[in-house]
Structure formats: C-alpha cells, structure tokens
All heavy atoms as an XYZ file, in Angstrom:
618
protein
N     117.178    116.907    138.550
C     116.364    117.642    139.470
C     115.116    118.146    138.769
O     114.025    117.959    139.254
C     117.135    118.797    140.058
C     118.193    118.361    141.010
S     118.929    119.820    141.707
C     120.578    119.261    141.824
N     115.297    118.847    137.633
C     114.124    119.335    136.957
C     113.386    118.265    136.184
O     112.233    118.398    135.870
C     114.512    120.480    135.999
O     115.376    119.963    135.001
N     114.053    117.138    135.903
C     113.448    116.059    135.137
C     112.648    115.086    136.025
O     112.013    114.170    135.532
N     112.694    115.275    137.337
C     111.991    114.361    138.215
C     110.469    114.491    138.149
O     109.754    113.530    138.328
C     112.441    114.601    139.659
C     113.891    114.205    139.886
C     114.365    114.617    141.280
O     113.647    115.330    141.986
O     115.482    114.195    141.647
N     109.971    115.640    137.818
C     108.531    115.854    137.775
C     107.914    115.562    136.436
O     106.702    115.550    136.328
N     108.702    115.314    135.456
C     108.162    115.057    134.095
C     107.516    113.679    134.060
O     108.001    112.720    134.662
C     109.261    115.152    133.040
C     109.752    116.551    132.819
C     110.762    116.550    131.693
C     111.275    117.959    131.432
N     112.239    117.944    130.363
N     106.445    113.571    133.273
C     105.786    112.274    133.113
C     105.623    111.888    131.653
O     104.904    110.988    131.324
C     104.429    112.307    133.800
O     103.611    113.260    133.138
N     106.310    112.602    130.758
C     106.139    112.324    129.315
C     107.363    111.652    128.707
O     107.760    111.982    127.630
C     105.752    113.594    128.580
C     106.831    114.674    128.704
O     107.766    114.503    129.469
N     106.651    115.747    127.946
N     107.958    110.695    129.376
C     109.019    109.930    128.795
C     110.338    110.101    129.525
O     110.425    110.870    130.476
N     111.358    109.428    129.074
C     112.668    109.508    129.679
C     112.820    108.481    130.781
O     111.868    107.906    131.296
N     114.052    108.237    131.166
C     114.347    107.267    132.198
C     113.859    107.731    133.574
O     113.474    106.938    134.408
C     115.838    106.965    132.234
N     113.854    109.032    133.802
C     113.422    109.561    135.100
C     111.919    109.353    135.311
O     111.459    109.318    136.440
C     113.781    111.031    135.216
N     111.165    109.238    134.251
C     109.731    109.086    134.355
C     109.319    107.633    134.565
O     108.146    107.284    134.514
C     109.044    109.654    133.138
N     110.268    106.748    134.793
C     109.948    105.373    135.097
C     109.865    104.484    133.892
O     109.110    103.536    133.874
N     110.581    104.792    132.834
C     110.502    103.931    131.695
C     111.638    104.123    130.726
O     111.864    105.216    130.257
N     112.318    103.067    130.490
C     113.289    103.052    129.432
C     112.669    102.434    128.211
O     111.443    102.267    128.101
N     113.521    102.039    127.287
C     113.017    101.430    126.049
C     112.288    100.123    126.334
O     111.230     99.855    125.768
C     114.190    101.198    125.103
C     113.787    100.576    123.795
C     113.157    101.328    122.828
C     114.042     99.229    123.557
C     112.754    100.741    121.621
C     113.665     98.651    122.360
C     113.015     99.417    121.405
N     112.841     99.303    127.234
C     112.249     98.006    127.520
C     110.842     98.144    128.115
O     109.918     97.443    127.701
C     113.158     97.231    128.475
C     112.661     95.831    128.741
C     113.613     95.081    129.672
C     113.063     93.716    129.960
N     113.946     92.957    130.883
N     110.685     99.052    129.053
C     109.348     99.180    129.673
C     108.341     99.767    128.703
O     107.172     99.410    128.752
C     109.448    100.049    130.934
O     109.819    101.371    130.600
N     108.789    100.649    127.808
C     107.872    101.198    126.820
C     107.441    100.107    125.846
O     106.277    100.039    125.441
C     108.518    102.353    126.077
C     108.625    103.601    126.925
C     109.247    104.733    126.152
C     109.414    105.942    127.053
N     109.979    107.081    126.337
N     108.375     99.223    125.460
C     108.006     98.140    124.535
C     107.082     97.163    125.217
O     106.157     96.650    124.569
C     109.306     97.424    124.059
C     110.100     98.195    123.048
S     109.147     98.715    121.604
C     108.669     97.159    120.918
N     107.304     96.874    126.487
C     106.390     95.987    127.203
C     104.989     96.606    127.282
O     103.998     95.896    127.146
C     106.918     95.669    128.590
C     108.094     94.717    128.562
C     108.652     94.422    129.957
O     108.116     94.968    130.949
O     109.599     93.643    130.043
N     104.918     97.924    127.481
C     103.622     98.577    127.527
C     102.918     98.442    126.172
O     101.715     98.145    126.113
C     103.785    100.051    127.892
C     102.534    100.847    127.681
N     101.431    100.698    128.488
C     102.209    101.782    126.755
C     100.481    101.509    128.069
N     100.935    102.171    126.996
N     103.639     98.648    125.083
C     103.042     98.542    123.763
C     102.610     97.119    123.465
O     101.511     96.878    122.941
C     104.019     99.050    122.664
C     103.554     98.721    121.294
C     104.245    100.553    122.815
N     103.420     96.132    123.852
C     103.094     94.737    123.556
C     101.907     94.233    124.332
O     101.087     93.457    123.852
C     104.307     93.858    123.846
C     105.451     93.942    122.854
C     106.635     93.096    123.351
C     105.032     93.461    121.480
N     101.779     94.633    125.593
C     100.767     94.044    126.470
C      99.594     94.966    126.782
O      98.735     94.623    127.556
C     101.442     93.594    127.783
C     102.512     92.573    127.546
C     103.835     92.848    127.895
C     102.241     91.374    126.940
C     104.842     91.927    127.695
C     103.238     90.439    126.721
C     104.540     90.720    127.089
O     105.510     89.807    126.860
N      99.546     96.177    126.185
C      98.505     97.123    126.561
C      97.142     96.730    125.960
O      96.103     96.888    126.592
C      98.866     98.523    126.074
O      98.865     98.587    124.669
N      97.115     96.259    124.719
C      95.864     95.891    124.094
C      95.108     97.084    123.513
O      93.944     96.928    123.135
N      95.756     98.233    123.423
C      95.124     99.382    122.773
C      94.868     99.075    121.308
O      95.648     98.351    120.661
C      96.018    100.636    122.876
C      96.084    101.169    124.285
O      95.186    100.854    125.065
O      97.049    101.920    124.577
N      93.805     99.634    120.754
C      93.475     99.368    119.354
C      94.582     99.800    118.419
O      94.912     99.096    117.469
C      92.188    100.075    118.977
C      90.958     99.407    119.523
C      89.706    100.088    119.021
C      88.461     99.427    119.590
N      87.249    100.048    119.113
N      95.206    100.931    118.694
C      96.265    101.407    117.793
C      97.497    100.511    117.876
O      98.154    100.296    116.869
C      96.627    102.866    118.090
C      97.175    103.114    119.461
C      97.444    104.580    119.650
C      98.007    104.834    121.065
N      98.278    106.223    121.283
N      97.771     99.946    119.048
C      98.911     99.048    119.171
C      98.629     97.729    118.473
O      99.520     97.149    117.824
C      99.249     98.798    120.628
C      99.720    100.019    121.365
N      99.652    100.127    122.713
C     100.254    101.187    120.922
C     100.127    101.320    123.088
N     100.509    101.987    122.011
N      97.409     97.237    118.576
C      97.015     95.991    117.902
C      97.101     96.153    116.394
O      97.658     95.316    115.686
C      95.627     95.541    118.357
C      95.145     94.352    117.523
C      95.638     95.167    119.830
N      96.572     97.276    115.907
C      96.594     97.514    114.456
C      98.032     97.668    113.952
O      98.386     97.179    112.891
C      95.781     98.769    114.101
C      94.288     98.559    114.275
S      93.648     97.201    113.303
C      93.900     97.788    111.671
N      98.880     98.349    114.735
C     100.272     98.502    114.336
C     100.972     97.152    114.304
O     101.756     96.871    113.416
C     100.995     99.438    115.310
N     100.634     96.271    115.251
C     101.225     94.940    115.255
C     100.770     94.110    114.061
O     101.578     93.387    113.468
N      99.519     94.237    113.695
C      99.019     93.524    112.526
C      99.705     94.020    111.273
O     100.115     93.221    110.395
C      97.482     93.686    112.395
C      96.800     92.906    113.517
C      96.976     93.221    111.045
C      95.294     93.173    113.638
N      99.933     95.319    111.154
C     100.604     95.880    109.989
C     102.047     95.398    109.941
O     102.528     95.004    108.870
C     100.536     97.425    110.025
C     101.479     98.052    109.002
C      99.105     97.884    109.778
N     102.722     95.416    111.053
C     104.128     94.976    111.092
C     104.251     93.498    110.700
O     105.109     93.129    109.887
C     104.734     95.236    112.502
C     106.071     94.532    112.645
C     104.885     96.717    112.733
N     103.402     92.647    111.258
C     103.450     91.238    110.935
C     103.103     91.002    109.467
O     103.731     90.198    108.786
C     102.532     90.435    111.872
C     103.125     90.436    113.283
C     102.311     89.013    111.375
C     102.234     89.860    114.327
N     102.137     91.735    108.937
C     101.772     91.619    107.535
C     102.938     91.989    106.623
O     103.194     91.311    105.630
C     100.563     92.513    107.223
O      99.466     92.109    107.954
N     103.620     93.052    106.947
C     104.771     93.495    106.125
C     105.878     92.446    106.211
O     106.488     92.106    105.178
C     105.259     94.864    106.569
C     106.606     95.201    105.992
C     104.246     95.925    106.212
N     106.129     91.933    107.391
C     107.227     90.953    107.552
C     106.969     89.703    106.722
O     107.881     89.178    106.099
C     107.390     90.595    109.041
C     108.015     91.762    109.799
C     108.243     89.338    109.229
C     108.052     91.613    111.287
N     105.718     89.202    106.684
C     105.430     87.997    105.964
C     105.112     88.194    104.498
O     105.296     87.301    103.675
C     104.299     87.206    106.636
C     104.736     86.521    107.879
C     104.415     87.050    109.108
C     105.465     85.350    107.816
C     104.846     86.424    110.273
C     105.862     84.720    108.967
C     105.553     85.264    110.201
N     104.641     89.383    104.108
C     104.289     89.609    102.701
C     105.478     90.037    101.859
O     105.493     89.793    100.660
C     103.177     90.633    102.586
O     103.599     91.892    103.048
N     106.468     90.663    102.456
C     107.639     91.108    101.697
C     108.388     89.942    101.032
O     108.645     89.960     99.832
C     108.568     91.963    102.556
N     108.745     88.886    101.771
C     109.419     87.746    101.110
C     108.553     87.068    100.060
O     109.046     86.633     99.017
C     109.734     86.780    102.259
C     109.695     87.604    103.481
C     108.712     88.687    103.221
N     107.238     86.933    100.354
C     106.324     86.341     99.383
C     106.286     87.126     98.098
O     106.362     86.582     96.989
C     104.929     86.223     99.992
C     103.914     85.718     99.022
C     103.675     84.395     98.726
C     103.038     86.469     98.208
N     102.693     84.303     97.803
C     102.279     85.569     97.454
C     102.828     87.839     98.043
C     101.330     85.984     96.550
C     101.871     88.260     97.137
C     101.142     87.325     96.401
N     106.233     88.457     98.212
C     106.204     89.317     97.045
C     107.524     89.200     96.267
O     107.532     89.103     95.029
C     105.990     90.769     97.449
C     106.093     91.734     96.316
C     105.099     91.850     95.376
C     107.235     92.520     96.174
C     105.208     92.720     94.309
C     107.357     93.394     95.107
C     106.341     93.503     94.183
N     108.649     89.209     96.944
C     109.948     89.141     96.272
C     110.155     87.792     95.597
O     110.793     87.712     94.533
C     111.059     89.407     97.285
C     111.108     90.814     97.843
C     112.158     90.911     98.940
C     111.391     91.829     96.727
N     109.609     86.720     96.164
C     109.756     85.394     95.551
C     108.866     85.244     94.328
O     109.216     84.525     93.390
C     109.402     84.288     96.566
C     110.473     84.076     97.587
S     110.094     82.866     98.858
C     108.755     81.931     98.254
N     107.706     85.863     94.324
C     106.736     85.632     93.249
C     106.740     86.688     92.157
O     105.976     86.568     91.206
C     105.342     85.533     93.835
C     105.142     84.287     94.630
O     105.657     83.233     94.244
N     104.456     84.366     95.717
N     107.552     87.707     92.256
C     107.506     88.723     91.204
C     108.145     88.183     89.931
O     109.165     87.510     89.952
C     108.212     90.004     91.652
C     109.680     89.827     91.872
C     110.305     91.109     92.281
N     111.711     90.827     92.600
C     112.603     91.724     92.880
N     112.256     92.960     92.925
N     113.839     91.379     93.174
N     107.497     88.429     88.836
C     108.014     88.047     87.532
C     107.785     86.590     87.172
O     108.201     86.160     86.102
N     107.157     85.804     88.002
C     106.908     84.417     87.660
C     105.446     84.221     87.328
O     104.566     84.856     87.900
C     107.266     83.506     88.831
O     106.496     83.857     89.967
C     108.738     83.567     89.179
N     105.210     83.358     86.377
C     103.837     83.036     85.981
C     103.403     81.835     86.819
O     104.058     80.828     86.872
C     103.804     82.688     84.509
C     102.428     82.295     84.000
C     102.481     81.857     82.569
C     101.150     81.251     82.169
N     101.228     80.586     80.885
N     102.256     81.953     87.436
C     101.734     80.849     88.212
C     101.140     79.817     87.265
O     100.361     80.134     86.351
C     100.660     81.339     89.194
C     101.201     82.242     90.216
N     101.928     81.811     91.277
C     101.124     83.587     90.344
C     102.283     82.832     92.025
N     101.815     83.930     91.477
N     101.522     78.562     87.461
C     101.090     77.485     86.566
C     100.126     76.569     87.317
O     100.216     76.356     88.501
C     102.297     76.681     86.116
C     103.236     77.505     85.261
C     104.378     76.656     84.800
N     105.259     77.426     83.935
C     106.465     77.048     83.635
N     106.986     75.938     84.117
N     107.198     77.802     82.835
N      99.247     75.984     86.528
C      98.309     75.036     87.094
C      98.899     73.642     87.050
O      99.954     73.379     86.417
C      96.996     75.075     86.308
O      97.199     74.579     85.004
N      98.225     72.713     87.671
C      98.670     71.326     87.699
C      98.636     70.775     86.265
O      99.503     69.965     85.892
C      97.766     70.506     88.624
C      98.164     69.076     88.731
N      99.346     68.670     89.299
C      97.520     67.946     88.352
C      99.420     67.336     89.265
N      98.330     66.878     88.699
N      97.619     71.177     85.507
C      97.510     70.687     84.138
C      98.728     71.152     83.284
O      99.214     70.386     82.463
C      96.214     71.216     83.497
C      95.931     70.650     82.108
C      95.729     69.136     82.136
O      95.170     68.591     83.121
N      96.143     68.473     81.107
N      99.225     72.346     83.527
C     100.409     72.834     82.794
C     101.623     71.945     83.093
O     102.393     71.636     82.216
C     100.725     74.274     83.179
C      99.680     75.252     82.693
O      98.967     74.925     81.721
O      99.579     76.333     83.283
N     101.788     71.552     84.351
C     102.905     70.675     84.708
C     102.738     69.302     84.069
O     103.739     68.703     83.623
C     103.017     70.559     86.224
C     103.587     71.765     86.898
C     102.828     72.581     87.699
C     104.923     72.135     86.703
C     103.339     73.694     88.299
C     105.470     73.244     87.304
C     104.670     74.035     88.096
O     105.187     75.141     88.711
N     101.535     68.781     84.039
C     101.324     67.464     83.392
C     101.623     67.519     81.913
O     102.266     66.604     81.363
C      99.879     67.004     83.618
C      99.520     66.620     85.057
C      98.038     66.274     85.127
C     100.372     65.466     85.521
N     101.202     68.607     81.237
C     101.497     68.750     79.801
C     102.975     68.853     79.556
O     103.521     68.282     78.601
C     100.754     69.929     79.247
C      99.248     69.757     79.178
C      98.515     71.029     78.829
O      99.150     72.058     78.575
O      97.272     70.992     78.765
N     103.676     69.600     80.408
C     105.125     69.748     80.253
C     105.814     68.415     80.470
O     106.781     68.075     79.742
C     105.640     70.806     81.259
C     107.078     71.161     81.105
C     107.438     72.277     82.075
C     108.912     72.628     81.955
N     109.301     73.676     82.950
N     105.390     67.624     81.430
C     105.980     66.322     81.696
C     105.734     65.368     80.544
O     106.621     64.607     80.139
C     105.445     65.746     83.017
N     104.520     65.380     80.003
C     104.213     64.522     78.855
C     105.064     64.874     77.638
O     105.552     64.010     76.936
C     102.732     64.598     78.498
C     101.845     63.907     79.496
O     102.363     63.048     80.255
O     100.646     64.232     79.575
N     105.241     66.166     77.406
C     106.056     66.626     76.279
C     107.513     66.187     76.460
O     108.144     65.699     75.529
C     105.972     68.150     76.190
C     106.709     68.717     75.021
C     106.549     70.229     74.964
C     107.363     70.832     73.838
N     107.276     72.293     73.813
N     108.042     66.336     77.660
C     109.408     65.932     77.931
C     109.571     64.415     77.794
O     110.584     63.924     77.266
C     109.847     66.390     79.307
N     108.575     63.701     78.246
C     108.627     62.230     78.172
C     108.612     61.776     76.709
O     109.357     60.879     76.318
C     107.442     61.637     78.934
C     107.443     60.130     79.003
C     106.271     59.655     79.854
C     106.249     58.151     79.941
N     105.088     57.680     80.715
N     107.750     62.384     75.874
C     107.680     62.002     74.483
C     108.968     62.366     73.737
O     109.428     61.620     72.883
C     106.472     62.631     73.807
O     106.598     64.045     73.773
N     109.546     63.505     74.073
C     110.826     63.849     73.451
C     111.938     62.887     73.849
O     112.767     62.536     73.028
C     111.224     65.291     73.833
C     110.421     66.359     73.125
C     110.860     67.759     73.535
O     111.600     67.937     74.500
N     110.329     68.778     72.826
N     111.951     62.481     75.088
C     112.967     61.538     75.553
C     112.807     60.200     74.881
O     113.798     59.592     74.495
C     112.867     61.432     77.086
C     113.921     60.533     77.654
C     113.790     60.470     79.186
C     114.850     59.546     79.786
N     114.667     59.411     81.214
N     111.562     59.742     74.749
C     111.332     58.460     74.084
C     111.682     58.496     72.624
O     112.226     57.540     72.069
C     109.875     58.028     74.282
C     109.466     57.638     75.701
C     107.985     57.345     75.775
C     110.276     56.429     76.168
N     111.384     59.606     71.956
C     111.658     59.679     70.510
C     113.152     59.838     70.251
O     113.681     59.274     69.267
C     110.901     60.845     69.887
O     111.388     62.070     70.382
N     113.883     60.519     71.080
C     115.294     60.711     70.846
C     116.146     59.575     71.438
O     117.253     59.324     71.004
C     115.784     62.035     71.414
O     115.667     62.028     72.821
N     115.622     58.890     72.401
C     116.366     57.844     73.086
C     116.170     56.447     72.512
O     116.791     55.501     72.961
N     115.352     56.286     71.491
C     115.075     54.955     70.997
C     116.232     54.379     70.196
O     116.428     53.177     70.137
C     113.799     54.952     70.124
O     113.998     55.816     69.005
N     117.076     55.204     69.595
C     118.196     54.720     68.782
C     119.443     54.484     69.578
O     120.360     53.786     69.104
N     119.576     54.940     70.761
C     120.835     54.758     71.522
C     120.551     54.112     72.855
O     119.975     54.686     73.756
C     121.500     56.130     71.763
O     120.627     56.971     72.506
N     120.922     52.836     72.999
C     120.693     52.111     74.276
C     121.667     52.596     75.356
O     122.774     52.966     75.050
C     120.922     50.646     73.922
C     121.825     50.690     72.745
C     121.501     51.953     71.995
N     121.266     52.474     76.583
C     122.136     52.899     77.689
C     122.576     51.725     78.491
O     122.051     50.807     78.820
C     121.378     53.875     78.616
C     121.229     55.193     77.938
C     120.671     56.176     78.943
N     120.751     57.480     78.324
C     120.731     58.588     78.967
N     120.652     58.626     80.255
N     120.778     59.741     78.367
C-alpha cells in the first residue's frame, strides 16, 4: 500500500532485476556505455594478463636461432648412432 507511490526502485515501481538490466543495456547513456566498455575490457584483459605474466616475449629470430642450435646439436650427437 505505501510502496505503490514510490518510483525509486522495487518491484512495485514497475521493475525487477530483468527490467533494470534491459534499461541499462539498451539506454545508451554515456555512463552505461563507459561501464560496459570497462567490463568488457576487464573480461578480456584478465586472461591475457594471467597468460603472459612472467614470460619473455620472443621474436621470430630467437625461434630460428633456437631451432638452428637444436638442429646442430641433433646432427652432431646423432651421427654415430644410426636409427
């Protein structure tokens, strides 16, 4: 009875969680857009950060040098024992 005249939230004011979320998603307010950008950025940057922490980024040249070194070691150690 006393909640019927309120307009600042609650189910009696014409909005549950679903309708409030639809308002936020489809309103186009600047603060809602910025909040969405922040949320999406956090969602996609957190796994990237966790995967790349503590690893040294290598160039293509580093991989080629490592492959050449492994190949030369294999050739030098494998020449005496046929397979």
